[in-house]
N, C-alpha and C positions, 0 to 999 in steps of 0.2 A: 584482299588479305586482311585478317583480323589485326587490330592494333597491337594486341598482346603477342603476336608472332613476330613483330619487328625486333631488331636487335636493340640492345640497351643503348648503344651509341646513337642510333637513329631516334629512339624515343627521347633521349636526353636532348638531342638537337631540336626536336619538335617542341618540347616543353620550354626550352630556352628562348623560343620565338614568341612565347606568350607574355605573361606578366608575372611578377612575384606573387600576386594574389592568386593567380591561376595555379601556379606551382604549389602553393600551400594547400589549395583546395584539392588538387590531385593527390598530394601526399596524405591528406587526412581521410579521403574517401576510398583510397585503393591501397591495400597493403602490398599488392603486387608491384606497384610503381613507387612505393614510398622511398626506397633507397635511391632510385634514379632521380625522383623529383627533389630529393634533399642533397643530391651530389654536388661536389665542387664544379663538375662540368656544366651543370645547369646554372648555379648561382654566380659563377664567374661572369656570365653574360649580363647579369643584373647589376653588377658593380661598376661604377665609373672607372675609367682607366687610372691606374696607379694606386688604387685603394689597398691592394694587397701589401704594398710596401709602406703604406701609411701607418698601419697598426699590425705589424707582422706577427705579433704574439697571439692574435685571435684567429682561431680556426675551429671548425671548417668555415667555408665562405658564407654559408647561410648564417652562421653566428656572427660573422663580421658584418653582414648586411643588416641584421637586426641591431647590432651595436651602433651602426651609423644612423639608423632611424631614430635612436633614442639619446645619442650623445653627439651634439653639434661639434663641428670641427672649425676652429678659428681660421681665418684667411689672412695669411701674410702679416700677422701682427696688427691688423686693422680691427675696428669694432664691428666686424662682419663675420658671420659664421654660416656654415652650410650643414645640412643633414639630408637624409634620404626620405622621400615620401614612401611610406610602407606599402601602399597599394601599387604604385606605378614604378617605383625605383628612380624617379627623376629627382633632381636636387631641389631642396627648399633652401631659401636664404633668409637670414635675419639681419637687418641693418640696425645695429645698436644705436641708442640715443646719442652717444658721443659722436656718431658718424652722421647724424642728421643735422640739417640746417634748421635751427629753432630761433625764431625772432626773439631777441633779447636773451638768448639762452646762456650767454656768458656774463650776464649782469645779475649779481646775487640779490639785487632788489626785487627781481622778478622770478628767476629760476635758480634752483640749487641742485648741485650734484651730490647725491647721497649714496652711501654704500648699501647694497641690496643683496643679501645672501641668496635670495630666491630668484636671482637673475644670472643668466649665463655670462653676462659681461661684468658683473661685480659692482658697477656703478650705473645709476639710472638718473633721469632728469625729473625733478620734483618741482611742480609749479607752486610758487607762493602767491603771486597775483599778476595778471596782465589784463589788458583790454583788447589787445590784438593777439589772437591765438593763431600761429602760422608755423606749420611743421612741414619740411620737405626732405625726402630721402631719394637718393639716386643710386642706380646700379647699371653696369654695362650690359647691354642686351646680349653680347656674345657669351656671357656667363650662363645664360638661360638656354636650355635645349630648344632646337627649332621645332616647328609644328606643334607648339604647346601653348595652351591658354593658362596664364598665371593670374591669380587673384592676390591683391595686396591687402594686408590687414594691419591696422594700428593696434599694437599690443600695449595695454595700459591697465591701471587700476585707479580707484579713487580713495582719497583720504576722507576722514569723517567730516572735515570742514569744506567739502566740495561745494562749488557754487558756479552758476553761470553756464553750465554745459547742457541745459535743457533746450537751448535754441539751436536751429539747424546750422551745421557747418558744411561748407562746400568741399568736395573732394574730387580729385582727378588722378588718373593713372594713364600716362601717355608718353610717347617718345618725345624727347626734348625738342627736336627740330620740327615736330608736327603738332605742337600744342595748339588746339583750337576747339571750338564747340562749347557745349554747356558743361557746367560743373554740377553734378548731382549732389543732393543734400543728404547728410547723415546726422543723426542726433545721438550724441554719446550718452546722455543721461536724460531720457525722456521723462516727462512728468507722469504721475500716476494716471493710469487709464490709456496712455498712448502706447502703441506697439514698440517693443524693444528690438533694436537691431544688434546691439552688442551681446556677446555670449561668453560664458565661462569656458576657459580652455582646459581646465583640470590641473593647471600648474600654478594656481594662485593669481593668474592674470585674466583680464578680459580682452576680447578682440572684437573689432568691427571692420567689416569689409569696406575698403576705400574705392575699389573699382577693379577692373581686370584688363588684361593686355594679351593679345595673341602674338606670339613671337613666330613670325612667318619663317624666316630663313636664318635667324641668329646673326644678322648683319651687324656691323659695328654701329653703335648708337648708344644713347643714354636713356634709360627708362626713369621717368620722374614720377614720384608718388607724393601727392601734396594734399594737405588738409588744412583748411583755414576758416576762421570766423573773425572777420575784421570790420564788419559793417555797422554793428549796432552799439559799439562801445560799452557793452555790458562787462562788468568786472568778472573775471574767471579765475578760479583758484582750486587747489586741492586735487589735481590730477598728477599721476606719476606715470611717465612714459618709459617703457623698456625699449621699444623700437618699432620697426615696420618689418613684417614678415611677408615673403612672397612664396606661395605654394601652388603647385599644379592644381588646376581646377577640374573636377570631374564634370564632364559634359553629358 
């Protein structure tokens, strides 16, 4: 039987079993299926449970989906937010700097908390000077969808007086109870001629991948994302940290 001879309900069910990216592709390449691919019946399956009540004034559901991709939602008054990954529909999480464990972060001789209009959290951590640079973020694995690989990214920018971040920093992303093995190195501010790992996000911030984690079953546990450079006692200054973001990683 030709696909076009199926009923609209069956076609909608088939499309809803694909991905948001596939639904958008079908909508753009076929005028015959556009109304079905854009329908609430399809896009309701791409939204996490309860989203329709979260922002009831936004409709149709495809518009709500797009809104949640571009407008992070705070979680329970914490310095954590979530949004949707546009391609997969899975949740992305940002752990704001106020939620991070930053060595000497509460000592104004070393770190300062500044207002930042270009941040979803309003305030961010600005480094004045440290010799030990050590930042850790944690999130419960049950918040992440199962059977999904997540990558963690430090989101930051530099001030004009930056210093000391040309040396390798060790990073690791792992479940708290299973921390072991090597710490891969990343360089936040490589010297001229060295490869650059950090990239511009398009929102005024840079990001660098800290590592990845495969969430097998979503069992209870704590995912720990850590970045540190504490070995050479080189003075470091001039970095501003917005937080650590976790996003589904395309395989």
